[in-house]
C-alpha positions as CSV (number, residue, x, y, z in Angstrom):
1,M,27.7,17.2,17.8
2,L,25.5,17.9,14.8
3,H,28.5,18.9,12.7
4,R,29.4,15.3,12.5
5,L,26.4,14.5,10.3
6,Q,26.7,14.2,6.6
7,A,24.0,15.0,4.0
8,V,21.7,12.1,3.1
9,P,21.1,11.4,-0.6
10,P,17.7,12.7,-1.6
11,D,14.8,10.3,-2.0
12,P,14.5,9.4,-5.7
13,I,10.8,10.1,-5.9
14,L,11.1,13.4,-4.1
15,G,13.9,14.4,-6.5
16,I,11.6,13.5,-9.5
17,I,8.8,15.7,-8.1
18,A,11.2,18.6,-7.7
19,A,12.7,18.2,-11.2
20,H,9.2,18.0,-12.7
21,A,8.0,21.1,-10.9
22,A,11.0,23.1,-12.2
23,D,10.6,21.9,-15.8
24,P,9.0,24.7,-18.0
25,N,7.9,22.2,-20.7
26,P,4.1,22.4,-21.0
27,K,4.0,18.7,-22.1
28,K,5.9,17.4,-19.1
29,I,4.5,14.3,-17.3
30,D,5.2,13.1,-13.8
31,L,4.9,9.4,-13.6
32,G,6.7,9.0,-10.3
33,I,4.5,10.3,-7.6
34,G,2.4,7.7,-5.8
35,V,-1.0,9.4,-5.6
36,Y,-4.2,8.8,-7.6
37,R,-5.0,11.4,-10.3
38,D,-8.2,12.0,-12.2
39,E,-8.6,12.7,-15.9
40,A,-7.7,16.4,-15.2
41,G,-4.5,15.4,-13.5
42,N,-5.8,16.4,-10.0
43,T,-5.9,14.3,-6.8
44,P,-9.5,15.0,-5.8
45,I,-11.1,15.2,-2.4
46,L,-13.8,12.5,-2.4
47,E,-17.4,13.7,-2.1
48,C,-18.0,11.4,0.9
49,V,-14.9,12.9,2.6
50,R,-16.2,16.5,2.0
51,Q,-19.5,15.7,3.5
52,A,-18.1,13.8,6.5
53,E,-15.5,16.5,7.2
54,R,-18.2,19.2,7.3
55,S,-20.1,17.0,9.8
56,L,-17.0,16.4,11.9
57,I,-16.1,20.1,12.2
58,A,-19.7,21.1,13.0
59,G,-19.9,18.5,15.8
60,Q,-16.5,19.0,17.4
61,T,-16.4,20.6,20.8
62,S,-12.7,20.0,21.8
63,K,-9.2,19.4,20.4
64,S,-8.0,17.6,23.4
65,Y,-6.0,14.4,23.2
66,M,-7.9,11.3,22.2
67,G,-5.4,8.8,23.8
68,P,-3.1,6.2,22.2
69,P,-5.7,3.9,20.6
70,G,-7.2,6.9,18.7
71,V,-10.8,7.1,17.5
72,P,-12.7,4.0,18.8
73,G,-15.3,4.1,16.0
74,F,-12.6,4.2,13.3
75,N,-10.8,1.3,14.9
76,S,-13.9,-0.9,15.1
77,A,-15.1,0.0,11.6
78,T,-11.6,-0.6,10.1
79,R,-11.4,-4.0,11.9
80,A,-14.8,-5.0,10.3
81,L,-13.8,-3.7,6.9
82,I,-10.6,-5.7,6.8
83,F,-11.6,-9.0,8.4
84,G,-15.4,-9.1,7.6
85,H,-18.3,-8.3,10.0
86,D,-18.9,-12.0,10.7
87,A,-15.3,-13.1,11.0
88,S,-14.9,-15.8,13.7
89,A,-11.7,-14.1,15.0
90,L,-13.8,-10.9,15.7
91,E,-16.5,-12.9,17.5
92,E,-13.8,-14.6,19.6
93,N,-12.3,-11.1,20.4
94,R,-8.9,-12.2,19.1
95,V,-8.3,-9.1,17.0
96,R,-7.2,-5.6,18.1
97,T,-7.0,-2.6,15.8
98,V,-5.2,0.7,16.7
99,Q,-5.1,3.7,14.5
100,T,-1.6,5.0,13.3
101,P,-0.2,7.9,11.4
102,G,-0.7,6.3,8.0
103,G,0.3,2.9,6.7
104,T,3.9,3.8,7.3
105,G,3.2,4.3,11.0
106,A,1.4,1.0,11.1
107,L,4.4,-0.8,9.6
108,R,6.8,0.8,12.1
109,I,4.6,-0.1,15.0
110,G,4.4,-3.7,13.6
111,A,8.2,-3.8,13.3
112,D,8.6,-2.6,16.9
113,L,6.1,-5.3,18.0
114,V,8.1,-8.0,16.3
115,K,11.3,-6.6,17.8
116,A,9.8,-6.7,21.3
117,A,8.4,-10.2,20.8
118,R,11.5,-11.8,19.2
119,P,14.6,-9.5,18.9
120,D,16.4,-12.0,16.6
121,A,13.5,-12.3,14.1
122,R,14.2,-12.0,10.5
123,V,11.8,-10.2,8.2
124,W,11.4,-11.4,4.6
125,A,10.0,-9.0,1.9
126,S,9.3,-9.6,-1.7
127,D,11.9,-8.7,-4.3
128,P,11.1,-6.0,-5.2
129,T,9.0,-4.3,-2.5
130,W,8.0,-0.8,-1.6
131,A,11.2,1.2,-1.1
132,N,10.2,2.4,2.4
133,H,10.0,-1.2,3.6
134,L,13.7,-1.4,3.1
135,A,14.2,1.4,5.7
136,I,11.4,0.8,8.2
137,F,12.4,-2.7,9.4
138,P,16.1,-2.1,9.8
139,A,15.3,1.2,11.6
140,A,13.5,-1.0,14.2
141,G,16.6,-3.1,14.6
142,L,15.4,-6.1,12.5
143,E,17.2,-8.0,9.9
144,L,15.5,-7.6,6.5
145,K,16.0,-10.2,3.7
146,S,14.2,-10.9,0.5
147,Y,12.3,-13.7,-1.3
148,P,11.9,-14.1,-5.1
149,Y,8.7,-12.5,-6.4
150,F,8.8,-10.7,-9.7
151,D,10.2,-12.0,-13.0
152,R,11.5,-8.8,-14.8
153,Q,11.8,-10.6,-18.1
154,K,8.2,-11.9,-18.2
155,S,6.7,-9.2,-16.1
156,D,5.0,-11.9,-14.0
157,L,5.0,-13.6,-10.7
158,R,7.8,-16.1,-9.9
159,F,5.3,-18.2,-8.0
160,D,7.3,-21.5,-7.8
161,D,10.5,-19.7,-6.7
162,M,8.5,-17.8,-4.2
163,L,6.9,-20.9,-2.7
164,G,10.3,-22.7,-2.6
165,A,11.8,-19.8,-0.7
166,L,8.9,-19.5,1.8
167,A,9.0,-23.3,2.4
168,E,12.4,-22.7,4.1
169,R,11.0,-20.1,6.6
170,G,9.9,-21.0,10.1
171,P,8.7,-19.7,13.5
172,E,11.6,-17.4,13.8
173,D,10.7,-15.5,10.6
174,V,8.2,-12.8,9.7
175,V,7.1,-12.8,6.0
176,L,5.8,-9.5,4.6
177,F,3.1,-9.7,1.9
178,H,1.3,-7.0,-0.3
179,A,-2.4,-7.8,0.0
180,C,-3.2,-6.4,-3.4
181,C,-1.9,-3.9,-6.0
182,H,1.7,-4.7,-5.4
183,N,3.9,-1.6,-5.2
184,P,6.1,-1.3,-7.3
185,C,5.4,-4.1,-9.8
186,G,1.6,-4.4,-10.0
187,V,1.7,-8.3,-9.9
188,S,-0.5,-10.1,-7.4
189,P,-1.0,-13.8,-6.7
190,S,-4.3,-15.3,-8.0
191,P,-6.9,-16.5,-5.4
192,E,-5.6,-20.0,-6.0
193,Q,-2.0,-19.0,-5.4
194,W,-3.1,-17.2,-2.2
195,E,-4.6,-20.5,-1.0
196,A,-1.3,-22.2,-1.5
197,I,0.7,-19.4,0.2
198,T,-1.5,-19.3,3.2
199,D,-1.5,-23.1,3.4
200,L,2.3,-22.9,3.5
201,A,2.3,-20.3,6.2
202,A,0.1,-22.5,8.4
203,E,2.4,-25.5,7.7
204,R,5.7,-23.7,8.3
205,G,4.6,-21.5,11.2
206,F,6.1,-18.2,10.2
207,L,4.3,-15.0,11.1
208,P,2.6,-13.3,8.2
209,M,2.5,-9.5,8.1
210,V,0.3,-8.0,5.4
211,D,0.6,-4.5,4.0
212,L,-2.9,-3.4,2.9
213,A,-2.4,0.0,1.3
214,Y,-4.7,-0.3,-1.7
215,Q,-7.9,-2.0,-0.5
216,G,-10.5,-1.6,-3.3
217,F,-8.1,-0.8,-6.1
218,E,-7.5,-4.3,-7.4
219,R,-10.8,-6.3,-7.6
220,G,-13.0,-4.8,-4.9
221,I,-13.2,-3.7,-1.3
222,E,-14.1,-7.2,0.0
223,E,-12.1,-9.1,-2.7
224,D,-8.9,-7.3,-1.9
225,C,-8.9,-8.7,1.7
226,L,-8.8,-12.3,0.5
227,A,-5.2,-12.8,1.6
228,V,-5.9,-11.3,5.0
229,R,-8.9,-13.5,5.6
230,L,-7.2,-16.7,4.4
231,F,-4.3,-16.0,6.8
232,V,-6.8,-15.5,9.7
233,E,-8.6,-18.7,8.8
234,K,-5.4,-20.8,8.7
235,C,-2.8,-19.1,10.9
236,P,-2.9,-18.5,14.7
237,E,-1.3,-15.0,14.5
238,L,-1.2,-12.2,12.0
239,I,-0.2,-8.5,11.7
240,V,-1.9,-6.2,9.2
241,A,-0.7,-2.7,8.4
242,S,-3.5,-0.8,6.6
243,S,-3.7,2.6,5.0
244,C,-6.6,4.9,4.1
245,S,-4.5,7.3,2.0
246,K,-5.4,5.9,-1.3
247,N,-8.9,4.4,-1.0
248,F,-10.2,7.5,0.9
249,A,-7.8,9.9,-0.8
250,V,-6.8,11.4,2.5
251,Y,-3.1,11.3,1.8
252,R,-2.0,14.3,3.9
253,E,-4.3,13.4,6.9
254,R,-2.0,10.3,7.6
255,V,-4.7,7.7,8.4
256,G,-3.7,4.1,9.0
257,A,-4.1,1.3,11.4
258,I,-2.3,-1.7,12.8
259,S,-4.4,-4.8,13.4
260,V,-3.1,-7.9,15.2
261,V,-4.7,-11.3,15.4
262,C,-3.7,-13.4,18.4
263,T,-4.3,-17.0,19.6
264,T,-6.7,-16.0,22.4
265,A,-8.7,-12.9,23.5
266,Q,-6.5,-12.5,26.5
267,K,-3.3,-12.6,24.4
268,A,-4.9,-10.0,22.1
269,A,-5.6,-7.8,25.1
270,D,-2.0,-8.2,26.2
271,V,-0.6,-7.4,22.8
272,E,-2.7,-4.3,22.6
273,T,-1.0,-2.9,25.8
274,V,2.3,-3.4,24.0
275,I,1.0,-1.5,21.0
276,H,0.0,1.4,23.3
277,A,3.4,1.4,24.9
278,V,5.1,1.4,21.5
279,T,3.0,4.2,20.2
280,R,3.6,6.3,23.3
281,K,7.3,6.1,22.7
282,N,7.0,6.8,18.9
283,Y,4.5,9.7,18.7
284,S,2.6,9.7,22.1
285,M,-0.9,10.6,20.8
286,P,-2.3,10.1,17.3
287,P,-3.9,12.7,15.0
288,T,-7.7,12.3,14.8
289,H,-9.0,14.6,12.1
290,G,-8.7,12.0,9.3
291,T,-9.8,9.1,11.4
292,G,-12.7,11.2,12.6
293,I,-13.8,11.7,9.0
294,I,-13.6,8.0,8.1
295,D,-15.4,7.1,11.3
296,I,-18.3,9.2,10.2
297,I,-18.2,7.7,6.6
298,L,-18.1,4.1,7.8
299,H,-21.0,4.6,10.3
300,S,-23.3,6.2,7.7
301,T,-25.1,3.9,5.3
302,E,-25.4,6.7,2.8
303,L,-21.8,7.8,3.0
304,T,-20.4,4.3,2.9
305,A,-22.4,3.6,-0.2
306,L,-21.1,6.8,-1.8
307,W,-17.5,5.9,-0.8
308,R,-17.8,2.4,-2.3
309,E,-19.1,4.0,-5.5
310,E,-16.1,6.5,-5.6
311,V,-13.6,3.7,-5.0
312,A,-15.1,1.7,-7.8
313,G,-14.7,4.8,-10.0
314,M,-11.0,5.1,-9.2
315,R,-10.5,1.4,-9.7
316,G,-12.3,1.4,-13.0
317,R,-10.4,4.4,-14.3
318,I,-7.0,2.7,-13.5
319,N,-8.1,-0.6,-15.1
320,G,-9.4,1.3,-18.1
321,L,-6.1,3.2,-18.5
322,R,-4.1,-0.1,-18.3
323,K,-6.2,-1.5,-21.2
324,T,-6.0,1.7,-23.2
325,L,-2.3,2.1,-22.7
326,A,-1.5,-1.5,-23.8
327,E,-3.7,-1.3,-26.8
328,R,-2.5,2.1,-28.0
329,I,1.2,1.0,-27.5
330,A,0.5,-2.0,-29.8
331,A,-1.4,0.2,-32.3
332,A,1.6,2.5,-32.5
333,G,3.7,-0.2,-34.0
334,I,5.9,-0.8,-31.0
335,E,7.2,-4.3,-31.3
336,R,7.8,-4.9,-27.6
337,D,4.9,-6.6,-25.9
338,F,3.3,-4.4,-23.2
339,S,0.1,-6.6,-22.8
340,F,1.3,-7.3,-19.2
341,L,-0.1,-3.9,-18.3
342,Q,-3.6,-5.4,-18.6
343,R,-2.8,-8.4,-16.4
344,Q,-1.4,-6.3,-13.6
345,S,-3.4,-4.2,-11.1
346,G,-3.2,-1.1,-9.1
347,M,-1.5,2.2,-9.7
348,F,2.1,0.9,-10.5
349,S,3.9,-1.2,-13.0
350,F,7.5,-1.5,-14.3
351,L,7.8,-0.6,-18.0
352,G,11.0,-2.7,-18.4
353,L,13.1,0.2,-19.6
354,S,16.9,0.7,-19.0
355,V,18.2,3.5,-16.9
356,E,19.5,5.1,-20.1
357,Q,16.0,5.0,-21.7
358,V,14.5,6.5,-18.5
359,R,17.1,9.3,-18.7
360,R,16.2,10.0,-22.3
361,L,12.5,10.2,-21.5
362,R,13.4,12.7,-18.8
363,E,15.9,14.8,-20.7
364,D,14.5,14.7,-24.2
365,Y,10.7,14.6,-23.5
366,S,10.2,15.9,-19.9
367,I,8.7,12.6,-18.8
368,Y,9.7,11.9,-15.3
369,T,9.9,8.6,-13.5
370,V,12.4,6.8,-11.3
371,D,15.4,4.9,-12.7
372,S,13.6,1.5,-12.2
373,A,11.0,2.7,-14.8
374,R,8.2,2.2,-12.3
375,V,5.3,4.3,-13.5
376,N,2.0,5.5,-11.9
377,I,-0.7,4.4,-14.3
378,A,-3.1,7.0,-12.8
379,S,-0.9,9.8,-14.1
380,F,-2.0,9.1,-17.7
381,N,-4.9,10.7,-19.3
382,D,-6.3,11.4,-22.8
383,G,-4.2,14.6,-23.0
384,N,-0.8,12.9,-22.5
385,L,-1.1,9.3,-23.7
386,D,-0.2,10.0,-27.3
387,Y,2.8,12.2,-26.3
388,F,4.0,9.5,-24.0
389,I,3.6,6.7,-26.5
390,D,5.5,8.7,-29.2
391,A,8.3,9.3,-26.7
392,L,8.3,5.6,-25.6
393,K,8.6,4.6,-29.2
394,A,11.5,6.9,-29.7
395,V,13.6,5.6,-26.8
396,L,13.0,1.9,-27.4
């Protein structure tokens, strides 16, 4: 039977990683991979994670299964972190949170929930959106469509077009939003625009699903949950797929969570049983090492303070790089306006280059990124900025 299968084209980002690794040029730069990097080009283990991991290992007495919900302390702490400790939905017991293998696992569980609740539902994602969104929802048997979001000419939000498209959605639709630090374009709605979006969601009755992968990387840990909290305030139901990969830098531990907000406490309890059934069919029991680490951090005043400090450091470095990159591109005499880099947020932005220009960067200068010219801002540092800007000037 297996002989009937054909090779699948390689993932573009994985192909870039492999090509970069094989390149002997000492000046090579990988702008494609989606992980935070420090000034030395490393993806560090946070100090709060080191301390919590030592405590976890020292205190463990068993490696037995934890059960489908995962680590209870992680779930409760994540719920409070996302929705706020004093959220009325928490007080009313209308929110359930279950750990998942990364944000991707949360998205897939969310997709399966939608499929179980309404098999004919349509899911609407921004154009563009994270590439894996395009695979996850169809894999769950859902129809995936897009709504206008990013203006490639202005490198800005197509807000009016977005609202116009969402005004046509209704109770049979699920609309997927990026809570902050949009991947891949780096453009997020303003607080005032989020107010209008959430008002429209309440009016039209579609189900919002929020992908929260970069909490703390845009404006702050609390501030980056604005969209989620507005949806909870105005809409009866909500799905949130969250990830700890970036803001705790535990990428390989695969730590995420799905949170659902329901109309009543009883309905939330009912939906949680469906989540457990779905997870049982997908991966049976969850991994608990990463969630155990974060459970310890978020239940320690000292470690939580340290974590917040470390997140602020990562956010500050990324924002500083955006400013520096835009200013140094302008100072190099490049006529094209790259000031949009300072207005955007998070690790990713589109540079607005053609496929041919991206190819030249790769072949002539060993600077690697995907054909869309999406770059990881955190991959820049003082040692490679000048080289990159010289190469950029040469291909424009």
